[in-house]
N, C-alpha and C positions, 0 to 999 in steps of 0.2 A: 427353583426357577433359574434356568441358565441364561446366558447374555442375550442369545437370539431371542428367547421367549420374552424377556424383558423389553427388548427393543420393538416388539411387535405391539406392546401396549400404547394406547393413544397418548398417554401422558409422557411417555418415553420418546415417542416420535416427536411431539411438540417440543419437548425439551431440546432434543438434538438439532431439530431445525432452527430453533431460536439461537441456540449456541453457535451454530454454523454462521448465521447471518451476522451475529455480533462479531464473531472472529474476523470475518471478511471486512466488515465496516470499520472496525478498530485498526486493523492492519492497514487499510488505505489511508485513513486519516492520520494515523500515527506517523507515517512517513514524513508528512509535512510538520507534524508537531515537533518531531524529534530534530529534524533538519533546522527549524527555526529556534531551536532552544527553548521550546515552550512546553516541556514535559511538566514542570511545575504548574502552569496554568491548567494544564488537563487535570492534574490533581485537585486543584482549586475548584474547578467546575464540577468535578464529581461530588466534592463535599458540599459545595454551595447550593445545590439544587434541592436539598433537603427542606428548606423553608417553603419553596413552592410547592412540594408534595403536601406539607402541613396545611397551607392556606387552601389548597385545592380540595383537600379532604374536609376542611371546615365549611367551605362553600357548597361543594356538590356531593361529598360523600365518597364512597368506595367506587372510583371510576377510572379506567386506564387512560381514557382520552383526557380526563380533568388533570390526572396526575402528570400527563405528558405536557399539557399546555402550561401548568404551573411550573414545572421543572425547567422547561425551555425558557420561560420568562425570568426565572431566578437565575439561570445561567447566563442569559444575555445581560442582565443587570449587573452581575458579578464581573463579566468581562469588560463592560463599559466602565464601570468603577474602577477596576484595576488599571485599565488603560489611562483613565483620567488622572489618577494618582500618580502614575509613572511619569506622565508628560507635564502635569501642571504643578505638582508638589514635590518639594525638595525631599524625596524619600527614595531609598534604593528599590530597584526593581523587585528583587526576591522579597524584600520586606514588605512592599505593597501587596504582593500576592499573598503573603502569609497573614497580614493584617485582615484583609477582605475575607478570604475563605474561612479563616478560624471564627470571625464573627458571624458569618452566615451560617456556618455548620452549628455554632452554639445556639443560634435563634431556632435553627430546626429542631435540635434536641430538646430545648425548652418547650417548643410547641408540641412535640409528640409527648412529652411528659404531662403536659397540661390536658391534652386530649385524652390519653390514657386513664386519667382520674375520673372522667366522665362514666357513668354506669352503662355497660353494654357496649362500650366502645374500646377496641384494641388495635394499635398500630404497633407491629413488631419492629423494632429498631434494627434488630439483627438481620431481618430480611433486606432491608435497605443497605446495610453495611456490606453484607457478604453474599447477598443474592439468594434467590430460592427457585432455581431453574426447573425444579420438579413440580412448581405451582404454576407454570406458565398456562395461560388460557388461549382459546382461539382469538379472542380480541388482542391479546398481546402479540401473538404471531403475526396478524395483520398489521398491527402498529410497527412492529419491527421491520417487517417486510417494506412497508411504506418508507420508513427512514432509511433502510438500505438503498432503495431505488433513488431517493432524494440525494443521499451521500454520493452515490456512483455517478449520477447524472450531473451534480454539481461539479464534481472533480473533473469529469469528461468535458464539460462545456467550458470551464474556466481553467483548464489545465495550464495553458499558456501564461495566464496571470498569476496563478499560484507558483509556477516554476520561476518566473521573473522576480516576483516579489520575495520568494524564498532565498534566492542566491544573491540577487543585486537589487536591493530594494532602492537605492538612490537612483540607479540607472533606469529602473522601472519607472520611477516618478518623473524623470526627465523625458521618458517616452510617452507620458500622458496616462500611465495606468494608475488609477486610484488606489494607491497602496493601502490606505486607511480603511477603505470599503472592502478590499480584499481580506483585510485582517479580521474585520467584523463578520464577513461572510464565513471565514474558516471557523470563527468562534461559533456561529450559529450552526454549522454542521457538527462541530464538536459537542455543542450542547444536545443536538439531536442523538448523536451517537451514544452519549453518556446516559441520557435517559432511556433509550432503548436498551441499554445494557443492565439496567437496574435489577430486573427480574433474573437475569442469567448470572451475573457475576457480582453485582453490588457496587456501591460507589467507591469502595476502596480498591477492589481488585480490578476495577475497569482501567485504572491507571496501568496496571501490568499488561492488560491486553493492548493498550494504546501504544506503550513505550517498547516492551520486549520484542514482539514480531518485527517491528520497524528497525530496532537496533540490530536484530540478527540479519535482516535483509541488507542492511548497510555494510555489514561484514562480508557479504556475498557478492555485492555489486557496487559500482560507483555510478551508474547511470539511473537517473530518477525514474524513468518509466519502468525499468526492471525492478527497482527497489519496491515501487508501489505494487506490482504484481507479485513478488516474491513475498512481501509482507502480508498481502491479502491471503496468499496460500498458507503461509505459516500461521496466521491467525486462524484460518479454518481448521488447520491440522491440530493446532493446540487445543481448540475448543472441543472438537470431536474426540481427539484422543484423551484429553482430560475427563470429558464426560463418561467415555468408556472405562476409564481407569476408576473414576468414582464409583461406577456400578460394581466393578470387579472386586475392589478393595472396600466397598461399603463405607465410603468417606464423603465429604461435601464436595459437590461438582465445581463450584465457583473457584475455591483455592487449588483443586486439581488441575484445572485449565490453566491457572497462573503458573503452576509448578511445571507442567508440560512445556509452556511457553519459556520458561527459563531453562528447562533441559536443552531445548532447541538452541537457545542462545549460548549455552556453554559448549554444545557440539561445535557451533560455529566458531567460538573463540579458539578452539584448538584445532579444528579440521578445515576451516576456510582456506581455499587454495591460495588466495592472495594475502589475507591478513591474519590467518590462523597461526597460533603459537608453535605448532608442530612444523608447519611448512616454513615458518620464518626460521626456526632453529636449524633446519637442514639447508636453507638458503644461505644463512650465516655461516655454517660450517663449510658449505661449498665455497663461499666467498674467502674464508680465511684460508682454505687450501689453495685457492687460485692465487691470492696474495703471496703465499709462501713460494709457490712454484715461480711466480713472476719475479719475486725478489732474487731467487737463485739465478734466474736467466739474466736479470739486470746486473748482479754482481759479476757474473761470468763476463758480460759486456764490458763492464768498467775495468776489471782486472786484465782483460785483454788489451784495453786501451792504455794501461799503465805498464804492460809487459810483466805483470806479477802473477798470472794465472797458474795456480797449482791447488791441488786438493786441501793442503794445510791452510794457505792463506785464504782460500774461499770459505772453509769452515770457520775460521777466525772471524771474517767478515760477517758471517751469518749467525755467529754466536751459538754454534752447535759443535758437536764431536765429529771427527772424520767418519766414524761408523754411521751415524745419524745421517750425515751428508750422503753417504753411499746409498742409503735407502731412498732419500729424496731424488738422487740423480737416477736411480733405476726407474722411478716413477716417470721422470721426464723423458727417459729413453723410450719407455713403453708409449708414451704419448707422442713419440717421434719429434721431441723438441731438442734432443741432444744426440750426438753420435755415440755409438755403443762402445768404441775403443778408447775415447778420451773425453776431455771436457769441452770439445768443440761443438758448438751449437749447429743444428741443421738449419736449412733455409727458413724453415717454418719457426724455429725457435729464435733465430736471429731477427726475424720480422717482428716477433713479440717483443723481444728485448730492445729493438730499435724504437718501437712504439713507446715503451716505458721510459726510455732515456729521453726521448723526445718531449714526452709530456712532462717529465721531471724538470727539464731545463728550460722548456717554454714557460711552465708555471713560475719557476724561480725568476725568469726574466720579466714576466708579468708583474710579479710581486714588487720587484725593484723599480721598474719603470713606471708602472701605473698606480700601484698603492703606496709608494714612498717607503718601502721597508728597506733595512740594511742587509748586507750580506749574511750576517750572523743570525738573522731572523727568518730566513726563507726556507732552510733545508727541511725541517720537520713537517711544515705544511706540504710542501712538494713531495715528500715521502708518502704522505697520506693520500694526496689527491691524484698521484699519477696512476693509481689503480682505478680511479673512478671517472677520470675525463674521457669523454667519448671522442671518436675520431672528428666528428663535425665540430665539437667545441675546440679541438686542437686546432683545426683548420682556421676557425674564427680567431682564436688567439694569435696564431701565425700571422694571419692577414692584418690583425690590428697592431701587431708589434712591428710590422714591416719587413717580416721574414728575416729574422735575426739569425746570423750564422754562429755567434758566439754567446754563451750565457754569462751571467755576472761573475762567475768564477773563471771565466776564460776557456772553458770547454767547449768543443764544438757541438752545435745542436744537429742532430741527425736530421736530414730531409725526410718528408713523408714517404716518398717513394725511394728507398735506399737501395738502389740496384747495385749488386756487387759485380766484380770482374769475372767471378765464377759463373754467374748467371748469364753472361753474354754468350750468344750463340756464334758458331764459326762464320766467318766472313762478314760479320757485323762490325760497324765502327763505334767507338764510344770516346769519351773524354774523362780523364781522371779528374775528380773533383779537388779543389784546393784544400777543403776541411776533410780530413780523415777522421776515423774513430779515435786515433791516438797519434801522438808524435812518433811512436815507434814504427807505425805503419808508414808514416811520411818519411822517416829516415830510411827505412828498407827499399822504398820506391826510388829514393834518391841515389842509394847505393847502386841499385839496378839501372839508373839512368832514365827512369820513367818520369816524365814531367807533366803537369797539368795543362790544359788548353792545347795540347798537341794531340791529334787523332791517334788512337790505338786500334789496331785491326786484329781480331782475334783469328789465329790460324787453325790451332788445334788444341785439344785438351784430353788428358788421360786421368788416371786415378792419382798421379803424383805431381804432374806439372800442367801449367797452362802456357801455351807459346802464343806470344803476342808479337805484333810488328809496330814499331814507332820510328819514324824517320829512316824507313828502309833497313832498320836493324832488327833482327830476330832476338827476343829475349824470352828465356824461360823462367816462369814464376811458380813457386811452390803453391800447391792447392791450398795450404792453410793460409797463405798470405793473400792468394786472390779471393779467398772467402771473405776477407776482411777489407778489401779496397772498394770504396764507393766510387761509383762512376755515373756519368750522365750519358745516355745513349744519343748518338747522333746518326746522320746519313752517310 
């Protein structure tokens, strides 16, 4: 008999329908259980309902409704007892859970052993532990469907309360939300879900269906409403695919569903766009390359300040060979961050280097002035954070520090808008700033007779020189120098 023929059998259809409803239900509830760090409580309730099944059988006999009522009662009793011990007794939270659920589970096993000694009576403990989805009856289907509607309706109606108490219980309490009542309401829904999952995956594997789809969804999204929907879908898919796999490979359906849920989780662990290991590896690799390129640009900027720019000195600063440096420089030229003929930065490259140096020196200044660190304690931290500080945070630092011009080591802090003389358009006026990128640039400007605070008018520029006018004097400036001269634009 092939798969399609098996699925047309009434028992297979009932089993598939029950498994699907359990998957959706566990996925939805599991989202809140995992976020509240209550996974162990879900495990405890799954085990602690066994005494309820035993007492229901002793009172009524074989009845799905009686099993349901007895199990829910035992689950609620367990939840209340665990919460009471956690709040009233000097016992660790996880220890309280372990004490209660092991005791309840042991009572259930003793009860089943006692009942099975009676003639003509047999309760199979294995079915409760691992489920028996192939033995699902019509009564089980309607019971599971009723529980599914109850869970979905409860989450829909009280979503805001569940959301608030999950993330900010103290704030929710100040808003008048009954936090304890919401907790017990969630425990009630959890007890419903565990009981409804008995026939499908059993009390042990229901924990996997509660935790694994929700944990997978949390790897795929950070928004609770999306997490709930994704977890419901993953629970449904795990249940259906696990059931089909069990038929194909002739194995137990309950464990197959749990395995499929775990496979989906592992796929998300590696392939999640935001949190997956594969994408994180490539993001880290990309970040390392960006930091390397930025370090080269920064060192070029600094060596230009000191008048020591050369391939040999640059390679020494970076700790690499001249040959390796050549490969890195070629990448920067492809990215249009550096000119092809020499070590001069393009305007784009100078902008990146300017931002890095500004970040480094502002952070050093902040560490000294606001954190009380000494000059010899600040460099390594600044080397690390200069690549991570955003433009908005740098602006905030600049404002908090009062827009400093000099860092703790006496080096000028580049301004945010580092306009150079080469960028000035013909017939526009500008002022040469007091603080240039290096003393060498300041000295060269002094030799040419160019002074700060006196308007400079750009006349013309070509590939070799920039001609400016200051105090009715025409001055020719080499392009390499004009590229390094910081100005403020005026009218």
